[in-house]
Each structure stands twice: as structure tokens, then as C-alpha cells.
C-alpha positions, 0 to 999 in steps of 0.5 A: 054080550052081556054089557050091551044088554045094560048099555045106556047112552048117558054121562057118568060124571056130574062134574069134573074130578080133578086133582093137581096131578090130573083127573077126569073131565068127562066120562060116559057112554054114547050111541050113534052120535055123528062121527068127525069128518076126516076132512075137518079134523078136530083138535080136542085140547085134552087127552081122551080114551074111546072104547068101542063096545059095538062098532064098525068105523074109522080113526084118522089123524094128521100124522097120517095114521088111518085105522079101522075101528071095530068092537073091542078097539081102544082109540087114544086122542092127544090134546094138540093132535088133529083127529077124526073118528066115527061109524061107517055109514049105516052101522051101529055105533056104541062106545065109552069115552073119557076126557082127561088132563093133567101133568101125570098124563103128560109125564106118561107121554114123555116116558113113551107110555102114551104114544101118538104113533100107536093110537089104536089097539085091541082090548078084549073081552069087551064085557070085562073092559067095559065094566072096568072102565065104568067102575073107574068113575063109579058114583061117590058121595060128593066131588071133593078132593078125596073122591077126585084122588080115588078116581084118578088112581082107579083111572090110572090103574085101568089105563096102565092095564090097557097100555100093557095090552097095547104093548102085547097086542097083535092080530097075528099070534105068530107076529107076537111070538117073534116079538116076544122072542126078540125082546127075551134074546135082546134082554138076556145075557148068555155064556158068550155075552150079549147077542147082537141085534143082527144075531137076534134077527137071524134067530127069529128068521128076519133080515136085519133091516126088516127086523129093525123096522118091524121091532121099532114100529111095535115097541117105539125104540130100535133093537139097539136102544131096547138092548142098551136100556136092558143093560143099564137096568141090569147095572142099576140092579147090581149097583143097588145090591152093591156087589160090583165095581164100576169096572166090573160092571163095564166089563160084564155089560160089554162096554169098552171102558168105564167112561163109555159105560158111565156116558150111556148110563147117564143118557138112560137114567139122567145120572152117572153110575156114581151118582146113582150109587150115592142116591140108592146107598147113601153117602 
């Protein structure tokens, strides 16, 4: 790999680049540093992202997650979560690290984008992602507010792209296909209306219980919750365009009545359909 030819174990930041929304405290490249003992897990107190440039190792945390770490893996660390990672005995170990903190990342976590249940995933090719990560903290003149804001923006963009990979990551292409088909079917509305999660399970060749369990493990929500959100997203779009009454929307989205539709809408969005309509259309 071309990146390995230029790899240097060194810090990339002279000092933290922080804003009121958050920022990067530490960043750099490490080589053959000692691992953290799974029997004495560390609590970092900040978020961290670790990217494996050349690795054969392990990840473990107090939630009982255990993963093998290999070249091209991303590991996400959470502030309060005891964890351990490191190289297997006698193996080379090169990785990039970012330690970051702030309310922007807490918001992403609250929204489910940063998910402690899915701390490890793949990001390839390594040359591309290693250079992208290094570019997020490229040297700038000074360490003032403007430099910190630019760094935060670049890091959020790269982190978002990595998280998008996580949501499509699988080491089995056939596994990815059934998940993509399931999401498409659950989100779609055909001539007969919305298909049920049970019908989707049959369509992708799984028993419903296995389908529900596998879908939830990979997306963080059940098939029913996923479909409910998609129905409400469709309602939001229709309300924004202003071409449906609430009664028409409730019928089209197959809610039993306007009251039930409004209740679910508020559960998902935090506002009733009427409140959302006033917000986006004025009045």
C-alpha cells in the first residue's frame, strides 16, 4: 500500500482544536504501541476513532462486544465505556487515532449515528481513508477559532462518510443484498399499500423471528420501527408540499384514524402534524 510507504508514527496536532460545538483534542499515527489489557479496560472520557492501517489485533468492551481487528477496520470508542484494543502477539500494529469531544458528537450519539452497539466496521481502500483522515487535521497557520471550525467541519464530514460505510458494511455480499432489499420494501408503497414486515421476511427468504433479529442487529431499529419512520418521513414531505389533508394522509399511510396518525407523528418528530405544518408553511 502506498500509504504505508509514507507512514510515520507522530502526533498531527500541536494543541487541541476546539469550538463550542466540539472539536479534535488529539490526532496522529502510532506504531507498535502496547495494547490495552482486556482484563483492565480503560475508560477514556472522550470519544475516539481508531483506523487500522496495518493490523492484526482485537477490540473488546464492557458491553461484551468482542471483535477481531484487521487492516482497514475502524474502531469507535465512547467516553464512559470501558474498552480494550491492541495487537495480537508478534504482529505489526500501525493505526491512526483521533480523540474528540463536544455537544455535536453527543447529538450524533443521541440520534443513533454514533452507536456503542456497533463499534467496529470496515473502511476500504486503506490508502484512500488513511489520507482522508490525515487531511482532516492538515496544518494551518495558527490555532484560532477559524482553524478549529474548519477542522471540525472536515472531521465531521469524514466521520459521516465513515458512518455511511458502517451502515452498508458487511463481509458477506449476499447479506448486504437481503438488507438492502428489506429496507427498500419496507420504505415503499405499492398498489396494495404498505407491505408488512412479515411479508418482507418471506420475500427475502427468512423466518420472521430471524429476520427481525438480524434486521435490528444491523440497523439498530426493528423492521416495524424502520417502516414507521419511513411512513412519517413521507407524511412530512406531503405536508411540506401542502397537497394533502391530515385525514387523507392518515388514510394513505394506513393509520386507523387521524388521532393515531398524529400520535405516531409526534413520537417520531416531537411535533404534531398541525404543529409541523405551521412550522414549515408559516401561519
